Residue, then its C-alpha position, 0 to 999 in steps of 0.5 A: m479502500k482501508t491502508l494496504c497494510k491492514l488488507k488481509k488475503a480474502d482483500l486481495a482478490s477483490d482489490l487486485k486492480k486497484i492494488i496494482n494501480i497504488t503500488n505501480e509506482p511506488k515513493f512510499i515505504c511503511t516502516k511498521c509493514a514494509r509495504v509500499a505505495n504510490e501515495k502516503k495515505y494508503l500506508c499507516e506509517p508511511t515515510k519517503m523512499k529516497 
């Protein structure tokens, strides 16, 4: 799967369940686009949320 930062609207419908699973307990935020994820591997410029 691409990083969340690179997903387009068209990708959302096909990957919705997967996206919900990787964003349901966010611990990281992308400093480039402000998306959040449970693991930093899903973001292009992640930083740990406090």
